[in-house]
matplotlib code that plots the C-alpha trace (Angstrom):
import matplotlib.pyplot as plt

x = [0.0, 1.2, 0.0, -0.3, -1.0, -1.2, -0.8, -3.8, -6.0, -5.6, -6.2, -2.6, -1.9, 1.1, 1.7, 3.6, 2.5, 4.1, 4.2, 5.3, 4.8, 3.6, 1.7, 4.7, 7.0, 4.6, 4.1, 7.9, 8.2, 5.1, 6.3, 9.7, 8.0, 5.5, 8.2, 10.7, 8.3, 5.3, 6.8, 4.7, 5.9, 5.7, 2.9, 0.8, 1.5, 0.6, -2.6, -5.5, -7.6, -4.7, -4.0, -7.7, -7.6, -4.4, -5.7, -8.9, -6.9, -4.6, -5.2, -4.3, -3.5]
y = [0.0, 3.5, 6.7, 9.8, 13.4, 16.0, 19.7, 20.2, 18.1, 20.6, 23.6, 24.6, 25.2, 22.9, 19.6, 18.0, 14.6, 13.2, 9.4, 6.8, 3.2, 4.4, 7.5, 8.7, 8.3, 10.2, 12.9, 13.4, 14.0, 16.3, 18.4, 18.9, 20.1, 22.5, 24.1, 24.5, 25.4, 27.0, 28.5, 26.7, 26.8, 23.9, 25.9, 26.0, 22.3, 21.2, 23.2, 20.8, 22.1, 21.7, 18.2, 17.3, 18.7, 16.8, 13.5, 13.9, 14.4, 11.4, 8.6, 4.9, 2.9]
z = [0.0, -0.8, 0.9, -1.2, -0.6, -3.4, -2.7, -5.1, -2.8, 0.0, -2.1, -3.1, -6.7, -7.1, -8.9, -6.1, -4.7, -1.5, -1.4, 1.2, 2.2, 5.6, 6.7, 8.7, 5.7, 3.4, 6.0, 6.3, 2.6, 2.5, 5.5, 3.9, 0.7, 2.3, 4.4, 1.6, -1.3, 0.4, 3.5, 6.0, 9.7, 12.2, 13.9, 10.8, 10.0, 13.5, 13.7, 14.5, 11.6, 9.2, 10.4, 9.9, 6.3, 5.6, 6.9, 4.9, 1.7, 2.0, -0.4, 0.1, -3.0]

ax = plt.figure().add_subplot(projection="3d")
ax.plot(x, y, z, "-o")
ax.set_aspect("equal")
plt.show()
């Protein structure tokens, strides 16, 4: 199984898709990307509403 999270699925105009074999692996990739490319802070990423939105957008394939 692969976990995937696309920036576009959370309302960001960006073609990036984070992938990982586990949720944690995928989140690590996604967090590095949003910090480097979109300027998100740890505070923004760890906001409960943001976490809820992220989890709702994750796809399992």
